N, C-alpha and C positions, 0 to 999 in steps of 0.2 A: 418545422420549428423544432428548434432543439429544446431537450428534455431540461426542465430546470426542477428545482427542489422546492417544497412547498414553502411558503415562507417560515413554520413553525420548525422544519427541519432546517432550513438553511441560521435562523437564529439560533436553534440548539447546536449548530457547527460552529458558530462565531462565538457562545458560550465556554464552549470546550475548551480546555489546554491544550494546547498543541502549537504547531508551526505553519501550518499550510495558509497561505492568505487565501482571499476568498475568491478572485479571478481563478487560482488553480483550482479549488475548491468545485467551483461551477463547471470547469473544463473539466474536472474528472468525473462528475456528476453525469453530466451529458455523455461522456464514453462508455462509462458503465450503464448508464440506462438501456443506450443502442447495443452492448454487448449481451446484456441479459437478456436481450430475444432471443439469443439462440437456445435459451433454457438449461445453461449449465450454469455450476457455482461461481461468483465471484470471489477471489480472494486476493488478502494485502497479505504484504510481508512488511512487518513494522506497526504494530499498534498502538505505542505508546500509550497516552489516555482516551483514543478512541475519537480522536478531531475526525479523521475522515473517515473513520468506520461509520460515523452516523449517515454520510453519504452512501456509502456504498450500499449499508445495510437498506436504507430507503429505495434506491434503486432495486435492490433485489426483493424486496418485499413488492413494489411495484410490479414486480413481474413474474412474481412467483417462486423464484429461485434461491438458494442458500446462499449467506453471505459470509464467510471464512475469512478470519485474521488471524495470524499468527505472531508470536512473538515470545520472549522468554521473561518479559517483563523487568529485568536486571538493568535496562538501559543500555544504549550504544554508547560508543567510547567518548563521544561529545558530552554525554550528559553525566559523567563522571564527577564526585568532587573535584573541585580545582579546574573543570574547564567552564568553557562559553554558557553549554546550555542546559549547566546542573541547576536541578530545582529540589533543594532542600525538603520542601513540604510532601515530595514523596519517596521519601527515603522510611524503609522500616526502624524503628527506633530500639525494636528489642534486636535485630541483628546488624544494622548499621549497614544494609544493603538497598539499593533502589528496590523499590515495588510498585510498578505503577499498576498494576491488576485492580488493587480495591479503587482508584482513580477513573479506570475504564468501566468498571462496573457499575460506578456511581454516573457516569455520562451515558451510558446506553440506558441506566433506568429513568434518569430525567429526560430521555429524550424518546422512552417509551419504546424503545427498540429492542430492548433484550431478549424476546421470544424470536427476532429474525436476524441473530448472529450466534455462528457456531464459533467459540474463542478457542483457540488450540495453543496451551501453554506449552513450549519447547522452543530448542535452535531452529531456525529455518532449514539448514541441510539435513540434520536429521529426520525433521518432518516432513522435507520434500521427498526423502529415498523411502517411504514408506506410503505415500501417495500414489494410487493408482488410476485415476479417473480422467478423464479431459476438464477441461477449465474453459470458462467464456471470456475470462477476464482476470490478469493477474495485475498487482500495483506491488511493484517494488519501491518500499522507503524503510530500507532496514538501515544496518549498520553502515557506514561509508569508507570503510577501508577495502582497500581492495581485496581483500580475503574475503570480507562479510558480502561486499557487494558480488564479487563471483560468484560465492557458494549462492548467493539468491538466485543471481541471473541462470546457472549451472544446473540449480535444483527444480527451478517454477516455470522457465521458458520452453521447455520441452512437452509441458502439458498443457498449454495453452492450443486451443484447438484451432482449426484453420478456420478464418474467420473470426478469430477473437481477439482479442484484444492484451498488447500489454503496453503496461504503462510505468514510465521511470518518474521518479522525482529527483530533485535537485542536480539536475545536468547543468553544469555550468563549463562550456565550451571555455573560458577563460580562467586562469588557475586563482586570477587576482579575487574573481568573484565566488569561491570556493573549491572543493575538494574535488577532484577529479574520477575518483571510482566512478562513482555513476554515470559519468560522461562514457567515461572508455568501456562498460558495458550495454550503452546506448548504440556505439559506434561499432561493439560487436554485433550488435541484434542488425544494424542495417548491413553491414558486413559478409551477415551469414547468407542471405538472399532470401530469408525466409519470412520478411518482414517490413513493409512499407510505411514510413512516414505518415500519418494522416493528422496531426494537428501539434503543435508548439505553442504553450502558453506559459511564459515565464521560464522556471526550471522544470516545467513538465512538459514531457515528450509522450505522447501517444502513437503506438506502432500498432498497424493489422497485421495479423497472422496471414501471410498470401501462399504459404506452400508447406508441405511436410518437411521435417529436415531432422534425421536420426542424429545428427552431429553441431547441436547449435553451439 
């Protein structure tokens, strides 16, 4: 039977600010719960206000592993003023820049998950360059330019343990549906010969590492 979040966790997910639909969230939870059985941390790139973090934190809590989330909390390119996904309620009025960190902390507090998440505030490639251990699960959901998506992939995919999971969000094969950068790193993962696709749920792709690879 597929792992599913408890009703209160799903309710907290649905109440949180963010963009991931419920169908994709349920698929993400199932993959994270399975990957957590490896006994290794679960890591997310792209926190925003913590909507998907709720699911990863609960899966990690159930398995007794750590949930780690990485974000600079200044918003991705499409969340800046004048763009489609800009939300003025998460702009710091003192400095005029986006700051989603307070909203993220409130999200975790309301869900009762503060003690189950390690939040790293920083830019993904810089954090990845200092990371030393294997991960059971990596969820790439950060910036959608080629520069940012490629940096996330090259920084974190090598840390996925054999048998672990690489999840990529906002994969749109049709350019009319969305940006192509996540799609391109998804294709790159498959072409590496180190990952096999295990599920597709709308724009969410779940891949399992099947072989070690120094040059992903």
